[in-house]
SETORPA-986365 format. One record per residue (C-alpha): chain; residue in one letter; y negated, z negated, x negated. Coordinates in steps of 0.25 Angstrom, whole numbers, plus 2048, in hexadecimal, padded with zeros to 3 digits. Layout:
+-------+-----+-----+-----+-----+
! chain ! res !  py !  pz !  px !
+-------+-----+-----+-----+-----+
!     A !   a !   Y !   Z !   X !
...
+-------+-----+-----+-----+-----+
//
This chain:
+-------+-----+-----+-----+-----+
! chain ! res !  py !  pz !  px !
+-------+-----+-----+-----+-----+
!     A !   m ! C2E ! 715 ! B64 !
!     A !   s ! C36 ! 70F ! B70 !
!     A !   a ! C32 ! 702 ! B76 !
!     A !   g ! C39 ! 6F6 ! B71 !
!     A !   k ! C3D ! 6FC ! B63 !
!     A !   r ! C3A ! 6F3 ! B57 !
!     A !   t ! C2F ! 6F8 ! B4E !
!     A !   g ! C34 ! 6F6 ! B40 !
!     A !   p ! C2C ! 6EF ! B35 !
!     A !   t ! C23 ! 6F7 ! B2C !
!     A !   d ! C26 ! 6FA ! B1D !
!     A !   a ! C1A ! 6F2 ! B1A !
!     A !   e ! C20 ! 6E6 ! B22 !
!     A !   r ! C2D ! 6E7 ! B1B !
!     A !   l ! C27 ! 6E8 ! B0D !
!     A !   a ! C1E ! 6DC ! B10 !
!     A !   r ! C2A ! 6D4 ! B15 !
!     A !   a ! C32 ! 6D7 ! B09 !
!     A !   t ! C27 ! 6D2 ! B01 !
!     A !   v ! C27 ! 6C5 ! B08 !
!     A !   s ! C36 ! 6C4 ! B06 !
!     A !   l ! C34 ! 6C6 ! AF8 !
!     A !   v ! C28 ! 6BC ! AF6 !
!     A !   a ! C2C ! 6B1 ! B00 !
!     A !   e ! C38 ! 6A8 ! B00 !
!     A !   p ! C42 ! 6A9 ! B0C !
!     A !   g ! C3E ! 6A0 ! B17 !
!     A !   d ! C30 ! 69E ! B12 !
!     A !   l ! C29 ! 699 ! B1E !
!     A !   r ! C1B ! 69D ! B1B !
!     A !   c ! C1E ! 6AB ! B16 !
!     A !   l ! C28 ! 6AE ! B21 !
!     A !   g ! C1F ! 6A9 ! B2C !
!     A !   l ! C13 ! 6B1 ! B28 !
!     A !   t ! C1B ! 6BD ! B26 !
!     A !   q ! C21 ! 6BC ! B34 !
!     A !   e ! C13 ! 6B9 ! B3A !
!     A !   l ! C0B ! 6C3 ! B32 !
!     A !   g ! C15 ! 6CD ! B2E !
!     A !   g ! C19 ! 6D0 ! B20 !
!     A !   v ! C0D ! 6DA ! B1D !
!     A !   a ! C03 ! 6D0 ! B22 !
!     A !   f ! C09 ! 6C4 ! B1B !
!     A !   l ! C09 ! 6CA ! B0E !
!     A !   r ! BFB ! 6CF ! B10 !
!     A !   a ! BF7 ! 6C1 ! B13 !
!     A !   l ! BFE ! 6BB ! B07 !
!     A !   q ! BF7 ! 6C5 ! AFE !
!     A !   e ! BE9 ! 6C4 ! B04 !
!     A !   h ! BE8 ! 6B5 ! B08 !
!     A !   p ! BE8 ! 6AC ! AFC !
!     A !   d ! BE9 ! 69F ! B04 !
!     A !   l ! BF6 ! 6A5 ! B0A !
!     A !   a ! BFB ! 6A9 ! AFD !
!     A !   g ! BF9 ! 69B ! AF8 !
!     A !   a ! C02 ! 695 ! B03 !
!     A !   l ! C0C ! 6A0 ! AFF !
!     A !   a ! C0A ! 6A0 ! AF0 !
!     A !   a ! C19 ! 6A3 ! AEC !
!     A !   a ! C19 ! 6AF ! AF5 !
!     A !   a ! C0B ! 6B4 ! AF2 !
!     A !   a ! C0F ! 6B3 ! AE3 !
!     A !   r ! C1B ! 6BC ! AE4 !
!     A !   l ! C14 ! 6C7 ! AEB !
!     A !   v ! C0F ! 6CD ! ADE !
!     A !   e ! C1D ! 6CD ! AD9 !
!     A !   v ! C25 ! 6D4 ! AE4 !
!     A !   d ! C27 ! 6E3 ! AE7 !
!     A !   p ! C2D ! 6E3 ! AF5 !
!     A !   e ! C2F ! 6F2 ! AF5 !
!     A !   r ! C37 ! 6F2 ! AE8 !
!     A !   e ! C3F ! 6E6 ! AEE !
!     A !   l ! C42 ! 6EE ! AFB !
!     A !   d ! C46 ! 6FA ! AF3 !
!     A !   h ! C4F ! 6F1 ! AEB !
!     A !   a ! C55 ! 6EB ! AF7 !
!     A !   a ! C58 ! 6F8 ! AFD !
!     A !   r ! C5F ! 6FD ! AF0 !
!     A !   v ! C69 ! 6F1 ! AF1 !
!     A !   g ! C6B ! 6F2 ! B00 !
!     A !   v ! C62 ! 6E7 ! B05 !
!     A !   r ! C59 ! 6EA ! B11 !
!     A !   f ! C4D ! 6E1 ! B15 !
!     A !   v ! C4D ! 6DE ! B24 !
!     A !   i ! C41 ! 6D9 ! B2A !
!     A !   p ! C3C ! 6D5 ! B38 !
!     A !   g ! C39 ! 6E2 ! B40 !
!     A !   d ! C45 ! 6E9 ! B3A !
!     A !   d ! C50 ! 6ED ! B44 !
!     A !   e ! C5A ! 6E5 ! B3B !
!     A !   w ! C52 ! 6D9 ! B3B !
!     A !   p ! C59 ! 6CD ! B41 !
!     A !   d ! C4F ! 6C8 ! B4C !
!     A !   q ! C56 ! 6BA ! B4D !
!     A !   l ! C4F ! 6B7 ! B40 !
!     A !   g ! C42 ! 6B6 ! B48 !
!     A !   d ! C47 ! 6A8 ! B4D !
!     A !   l ! C44 ! 6A3 ! B3F !
!     A !   a ! C35 ! 6A4 ! B43 !
!     A !   h ! C36 ! 698 ! B4C !
!     A !   a ! C41 ! 690 ! B45 !
!     A !   g ! C38 ! 688 ! B3B !
!     A !   a ! C3B ! 684 ! B2D !
!     A !   l ! C46 ! 67D ! B25 !
!     A !   n ! C44 ! 67A ! B16 !
!     A !   e ! C37 ! 681 ! B17 !
!     A !   r ! C3E ! 68E ! B1A !
!     A !   g ! C3D ! 696 ! B27 !
!     A !   g ! C37 ! 6A2 ! B2E !
!     A !   v ! C3C ! 6B0 ! B31 !
!     A !   p ! C40 ! 6B8 ! B25 !
!     A !   v ! C36 ! 6C3 ! B21 !
!     A !   g ! C43 ! 6CC ! B20 !
!     A !   l ! C51 ! 6CC ! B1B !
!     A !   w ! C57 ! 6D3 ! B10 !
!     A !   a ! C65 ! 6D8 ! B14 !
!     A !   k ! C71 ! 6DF ! B0D !
!     A !   g ! C7C ! 6E5 ! B15 !
!     A !   p ! C7F ! 6EE ! B21 !
!     A !   l ! C7F ! 6E3 ! B2C !
!     A !   r ! C71 ! 6E3 ! B34 !
!     A !   l ! C6A ! 6D7 ! B35 !
!     A !   d ! C66 ! 6D9 ! B44 !
!     A !   q ! C75 ! 6D8 ! B47 !
!     A !   l ! C75 ! 6C9 ! B44 !
!     A !   d ! C70 ! 6C3 ! B50 !
!     A !   g ! C7D ! 6BE ! B55 !
!     A !   s ! C82 ! 6BA ! B47 !
!     A !   v ! C87 ! 6AC ! B44 !
!     A !   a ! C84 ! 6A4 ! B37 !
!     A !   v ! C8F ! 69C ! B31 !
!     A !   v ! C8A ! 693 ! B26 !
!     A !   g ! C8F ! 686 ! B1F !
!     A !   a ! C92 ! 67F ! B12 !
!     A !   r ! C93 ! 686 ! B05 !
!     A !   a ! C9C ! 67B ! B00 !
!     A !   s ! CA5 ! 67E ! B0C !
!     A !   t ! CB4 ! 679 ! B0E !
!     A !   t ! CC0 ! 682 ! B11 !
!     A !   y ! CBF ! 67D ! B1F !
!     A !   g ! CB0 ! 682 ! B20 !
!     A !   d ! CB3 ! 68F ! B1A !
!     A !   q ! CBE ! 692 ! B24 !
!     A !   v ! CB6 ! 68D ! B30 !
!     A !   a ! CAA ! 696 ! B2C !
!     A !   g ! CB3 ! 6A2 ! B29 !
!     A !   d ! CBA ! 6A1 ! B37 !
!     A !   v ! CAD ! 69F ! B3E !
!     A !   a ! CA7 ! 6AB ! B37 !
!     A !   a ! CB3 ! 6B4 ! B3A !
!     A !   v ! CB3 ! 6B1 ! B49 !
!     A !   v ! CA4 ! 6B2 ! B4A !
!     A !   g ! CA4 ! 6BF ! B42 !
!     A !   a ! CB0 ! 6C5 ! B4A !
!     A !   s ! CA8 ! 6C3 ! B57 !
!     A !   g ! C9D ! 6CD ! B51 !
!     A !   r ! C93 ! 6C3 ! B4D !
!     A !   p ! C8E ! 6C4 ! B3E !
!     A !   v ! C90 ! 6B8 ! B35 !
!     A !   v ! C84 ! 6B3 ! B2D !
!     A !   s ! C85 ! 6AA ! B21 !
!     A !   g ! C7F ! 6A7 ! B13 !
!     A !   a ! C8A ! 6AD ! B0A !
!     A !   a ! C8A ! 69F ! B03 !
!     A !   f ! C97 ! 698 ! AFE !
!     A !   g ! C9F ! 690 ! B08 !
!     A !   i ! C9D ! 692 ! B17 !
!     A !   d ! C94 ! 69E ! B16 !
!     A !   y ! C9E ! 6A6 ! B0E !
!     A !   a ! CA9 ! 6A2 ! B17 !
!     A !   a ! CA1 ! 6A7 ! B23 !
!     A !   h ! C9E ! 6B5 ! B1D !
!     A !   r ! CAD ! 6B6 ! B19 !
!     A !   g ! CB1 ! 6B2 ! B27 !
!     A !   a ! CA8 ! 6BD ! B2D !
!     A !   l ! CAE ! 6C7 ! B24 !
!     A !   s ! CBC ! 6C3 ! B27 !
!     A !   a ! CB9 ! 6C7 ! B36 !
!     A !   d ! CB2 ! 6D4 ! B31 !
!     A !   a ! CA5 ! 6CF ! B37 !
!     A !   p ! C97 ! 6D1 ! B32 !
!     A !   t ! C91 ! 6C6 ! B2A !
!     A !   v ! C83 ! 6C3 ! B24 !
!     A !   a ! C80 ! 6BC ! B17 !
!     A !   v ! C72 ! 6B6 ! B16 !
!     A !   l ! C6E ! 6B3 ! B08 !
!     A !   a ! C64 ! 6AA ! B01 !
!     A !   c ! C62 ! 6B4 ! AF6 !
!     A !   g ! C60 ! 6C3 ! AF6 !
!     A !   p ! C6A ! 6CB ! AFE !
!     A !   d ! C6D ! 6D3 ! AF1 !
!     A !   r ! C71 ! 6C6 ! AEA !
!     A !   v ! C7F ! 6C0 ! AE9 !
!     A !   y ! C7E ! 6B1 ! AEC !
!     A !   p ! C87 ! 6AA ! AEB !
!     A !   a ! C8D ! 6B3 ! AE0 !
!     A !   a ! C9C ! 6AF ! AE4 !
!     A !   h ! C99 ! 6B6 ! AF1 !
!     A !   r ! C96 ! 6C4 ! AEB !
!     A !   e ! CA1 ! 6CB ! AF2 !
!     A !   m ! C9E ! 6C6 ! AFF !
!     A !   l ! C8F ! 6C8 ! AFE !
!     A !   r ! C92 ! 6D7 ! AF9 !
!     A !   h ! C9B ! 6D9 ! B05 !
!     A !   l ! C91 ! 6D3 ! B0F !
!     A !   a ! C86 ! 6DC ! B09 !
!     A !   q ! C8F ! 6E8 ! B0B !
!     A !   h ! C94 ! 6E6 ! B18 !
!     A !   h ! C8C ! 6DB ! B1F !
!     A !   v ! C7F ! 6D6 ! B1B !
!     A !   v ! C78 ! 6CC ! B11 !
!     A !   v ! C6A ! 6C7 ! B15 !
!     A !   s ! C5F ! 6C0 ! B0E !
!     A !   e ! C51 ! 6BB ! B11 !
!     A !   s ! C4F ! 6BC ! B02 !
!     A !   p ! C4D ! 6CA ! AFB !
!     A !   p ! C57 ! 6D1 ! AF2 !
!     A !   g ! C58 ! 6CA ! AE4 !
!     A !   a ! C54 ! 6BC ! AEA !
!     A !   s ! C5B ! 6B0 ! AE4 !
!     A !   p ! C62 ! 6A5 ! AED !
!     A !   f ! C59 ! 699 ! AED !
!     A !   r ! C5C ! 68C ! AF5 !
!     A !   i ! C50 ! 68E ! AFE !
!     A !   r ! C54 ! 69C ! B01 !
!     A !   f ! C61 ! 697 ! B06 !
!     A !   l ! C5A ! 68E ! B10 !
!     A !   a ! C52 ! 69A ! B15 !
!     A !   r ! C5E ! 6A2 ! B16 !
!     A !   n ! C65 ! 698 ! B1F !
!     A !   r ! C5A ! 69B ! B2A !
!     A !   v ! C5D ! 6AA ! B29 !
!     A !   i ! C6C ! 6A7 ! B2B !
!     A !   a ! C69 ! 69E ! B38 !
!     A !   a ! C5F ! 6A8 ! B3E !
!     A !   l ! C67 ! 6B4 ! B3C !
!     A !   s ! C73 ! 6AE ! B44 !
!     A !   r ! C75 ! 6AA ! B52 !
!     A !   g ! C7D ! 69E ! B4E !
!     A !   t ! C80 ! 696 ! B42 !
!     A !   v ! C8D ! 68F ! B3F !
!     A !   v ! C8D ! 684 ! B34 !
!     A !   v ! C9B ! 682 ! B2E !
!     A !   e ! C9B ! 676 ! B24 !
!     A !   a ! C8D ! 671 ! B1F !
!     A !   a ! C8B ! 664 ! B18 !
!     A !   a ! C80 ! 65A ! B1C !
!     A !   r ! C76 ! 662 ! B13 !
!     A !   s ! C7A ! 671 ! B14 !
!     A !   g ! C73 ! 67E ! B14 !
!     A !   a ! C7B ! 682 ! B20 !
!     A !   l ! C74 ! 677 ! B28 !
!     A !   n ! C67 ! 67D ! B24 !
!     A !   t ! C6C ! 68A ! B2B !
!     A !   a ! C71 ! 682 ! B37 !
!     A !   n ! C63 ! 67C ! B38 !
!     A !   w ! C5D ! 68A ! B38 !
!     A !   a ! C67 ! 68E ! B43 !
!     A !   e ! C63 ! 682 ! B4C !
!     A !   r ! C54 ! 685 ! B4A !
!     A !   l ! C56 ! 693 ! B4E !
!     A !   h ! C5E ! 68F ! B5A !
!     A !   r ! C6A ! 696 ! B56 !
!     A !   v ! C78 ! 691 ! B59 !
!     A !   l ! C7C ! 687 ! B4F !
!     A !   m ! C8B ! 683 ! B4D !
!     A !   g ! C93 ! 67B ! B43 !
!     A !   t ! CA2 ! 67A ! B40 !
!     A !   p ! CA7 ! 66C ! B3E !
!     A !   g ! CAF ! 668 ! B32 !
!     A !   p ! CB7 ! 65B ! B2E !
!     A !   l ! CB0 ! 64F ! B30 !
!     A !   t ! CB1 ! 64B ! B22 !
!     A !   s ! CAC ! 658 ! B1C !
!     A !   i ! C9F ! 657 ! B15 !
!     A !   a ! C9E ! 666 ! B16 !
!     A !   s ! C9C ! 664 ! B26 !
!     A !   q ! C93 ! 658 ! B26 !
!     A !   g ! C87 ! 661 ! B29 !
!     A !   v ! C8E ! 669 ! B34 !
!     A !   h ! C93 ! 65C ! B3B !
!     A !   q ! C85 ! 657 ! B3B !
!     A !   m ! C7F ! 664 ! B41 !
!     A !   l ! C8A ! 663 ! B4C !
!     A !   r ! C88 ! 654 ! B4E !
!     A !   s ! C79 ! 656 ! B50 !
!     A !   g ! C7B ! 661 ! B5A !
!     A !   a ! C74 ! 66C ! B52 !
!     A !   g ! C80 ! 674 ! B52 !
!     A !   t ! C8C ! 677 ! B5A !
!     A !   l ! C9A ! 675 ! B55 !
!     A !   v ! CA3 ! 681 ! B54 !
!     A !   t ! CB1 ! 682 ! B4F !
!     A !   s ! CB4 ! 691 ! B4E !
!     A !   g ! CAD ! 69E ! B4F !
!     A !   e ! CB1 ! 69F ! B5E !
!     A !   d ! CA8 ! 693 ! B60 !
!     A !   v ! C9C ! 69A ! B59 !
!     A !   l ! C9E ! 6A6 ! B61 !
!     A !   e ! C9E ! 69E ! B6E !
!     A !   l ! C91 ! 697 ! B6B !
!     A !   l ! C8A ! 6A4 ! B67 !
!     A !   g ! C8F ! 6AD ! B72 !
!     A !   t ! C89 ! 6B0 ! B7F !
!     A !   a ! C8E ! 6A8 ! B8C !
!     A !   g ! C9D ! 6AB ! B8E !
!     A !   e ! C9F ! 6B1 ! B80 !
!     A !   h ! CA8 ! 6AD ! B75 !
!     A !   l ! CAD ! 6A1 ! B7E !
!     A !   a ! CB6 ! 698 ! B75 !
!     A !   t ! CC3 ! 694 ! B7A !
!     A !   e ! CC5 ! 685 ! B7B !
!     A !   k ! CCE ! 681 ! B70 !
!     A !   r ! CDB ! 67A ! B75 !
!     A !   g ! CE8 ! 676 ! B6F !
!     A !   p ! CF5 ! 67E ! B72 !
!     A !   e ! CFA ! 67D ! B80 !
!     A !   r ! D07 ! 675 ! B82 !
!     A !   e ! D11 ! 678 ! B8E !
!     A !   r ! D0E ! 66A ! B94 !
!     A !   d ! CFF ! 66D ! B94 !
!     A !   r ! D02 ! 676 ! BA0 !
!     A !   l ! D08 ! 66A ! BA8 !
!     A !   t ! CFF ! 663 ! BB2 !
!     A !   a ! CF9 ! 656 ! BAD !
!     A !   g ! D03 ! 64E ! BB6 !
!     A !   a ! D0F ! 655 ! BB0 !
!     A !   r ! D0A ! 652 ! BA2 !
!     A !   q ! D08 ! 644 ! BA5 !
!     A !   v ! D17 ! 643 ! BAA !
!     A !   l ! D1C ! 64B ! B9F !
!     A !   d ! D15 ! 641 ! B95 !
!     A !   a ! D1D ! 636 ! B9B !
!     A !   v ! D2B ! 63C ! B9B !
!     A !   p ! D33 ! 636 ! B8F !
!     A !   v ! D37 ! 63F ! B84 !
!     A !   a ! D46 ! 63B ! B83 !
!     A !   r ! D4A ! 62F ! B8B !
!     A !   p ! D4A ! 633 ! B9A !
!     A !   a ! D41 ! 62A ! BA3 !
!     A !   p ! D41 ! 629 ! BB2 !
!     A !   t ! D36 ! 62F ! BBB !
!     A !   e ! D31 ! 621 ! BBE !
!     A !   s ! D2F ! 61E ! BAF !
!     A !   i ! D28 ! 62B ! BAC !
!     A !   a ! D1E ! 629 ! BB8 !
!     A !   v ! D1A ! 61B ! BB2 !
!     A !   v ! D17 ! 621 ! BA4 !
!     A !   a ! D10 ! 62D ! BAB !
!     A !   g ! D08 ! 624 ! BB4 !
!     A !   l ! D0B ! 62D ! BC0 !
!     A !   s ! D13 ! 62A ! BCD !
!     A !   v ! D22 ! 62C ! BCD !
!     A !   q ! D21 ! 638 ! BD7 !
!     A !   q ! D17 ! 63F ! BCE !
!     A !   v ! D20 ! 63E ! BC2 !
!     A !   d ! D2C ! 642 ! BC9 !
!     A !   q ! D26 ! 64F ! BCE !
!     A !   a ! D20 ! 652 ! BC0 !
!     A !   l ! D2D ! 64F ! BB9 !
!     A !   r ! D34 ! 659 ! BC2 !
!     A !   e ! D2A ! 664 ! BBF !
!     A !   l ! D2A ! 661 ! BB1 !
!     A !   s ! D3A ! 662 ! BB1 !
!     A !   i ! D39 ! 670 ! BB7 !
!     A !   e ! D30 ! 674 ! BAC !
!     A !   g ! D39 ! 66E ! BA1 !
!     A !   y ! D30 ! 663 ! B9C !
!     A !   v ! D39 ! 657 ! BA1 !
!     A !   e ! D48 ! 656 ! BA4 !
!     A !   r ! D4F ! 64C ! BAE !
!     A !   l ! D5A ! 644 ! BA9 !
!     A !   p ! D63 ! 63A ! BB1 !
!     A !   v ! D5A ! 62E ! BAD !
!     A !   g ! D4C ! 635 ! BAD !
!     A !   w ! D43 ! 63F ! BA7 !
!     A !   r ! D40 ! 643 ! B99 !
!     A !   l ! D39 ! 64F ! B92 !
!     A !   a ! D3F ! 65C ! B91 !
!     A !   e ! D3F ! 666 ! B85 !
!     A !   r ! D33 ! 66E ! B8A !
!     A !   a ! D2B ! 661 ! B8A !
!     A !   h ! D2F ! 65E ! B7C !
!     A !   a ! D2A ! 66C ! B78 !
+-------+-----+-----+-----+-----+
//
């Protein structure tokens, strides 16, 4: 074997981790922590042989006698679902950062594995961007999320979201509009359709992109699994964009994970009176996230030095913008219709008569002012 080549996990380790995935809840701190520390095989042995440990993990220990991991892996393969674990070439190494990110809502830790359905490989998600937000989104929020996802996706970065109503759906749709890769991270099994209204989108993602879950096939979408799911979304991605989130929102849970993981956290502003944006505004006001208004802003924040530099937004340039400051100052003092002498224009402009006389002659040559027997007034070009 050549030096530096990754040694893949054993069949026994894969089977053991599948067993843990079947008996433990996603984000279960004790089970995931011990699996990472001991390995799947050793953890299951300890769970079976040490009654004191089994007592602390009673729910997982009780389920051991009920599960058949080999049958579940065979079933998963038949429905097109693969089980990816640490050590596999496809394993997204950035998930390892979860080992040092602590816990939220008693969830945390590195997943024992991910169940994935779709051709997009998980090791290609290192530079991805998560776009998340309110389920009860506004038309404004949907448009912003779709536009951000389309620009980010068109740059080659996969877009990660949770396939929920509102901002999640708009983000997936925006990525698809740019023919860009997109990933749905679910709180149920990857073979389940949730929400049911998104059946066609989830089917498309499973056929052409990828649907991912920490929960095994057949698992139902419980509330605690959504909270566990959020940490996976944040950990898979290099940066997270929050588009609309109320003061209490699951999207802010994802944002909190992104901050803990030292990922780039961003938020898009909404109308000041919008309840749907209160949580985002608080996040930005506290300094936890950076304000972005477009996909270009996102790319600039995530890119390397000098890459994807966003151009400064300016209004349209007018002809008089090309004049010197002194010439514009004189031009602003010239009357529109009734001519005025040079001395009067100098008083209004606050400049000397000599300066104004010189400027008026130059402005006359360029067609901005015209000279009449009784003084100066604006010419047609100045009106335009």
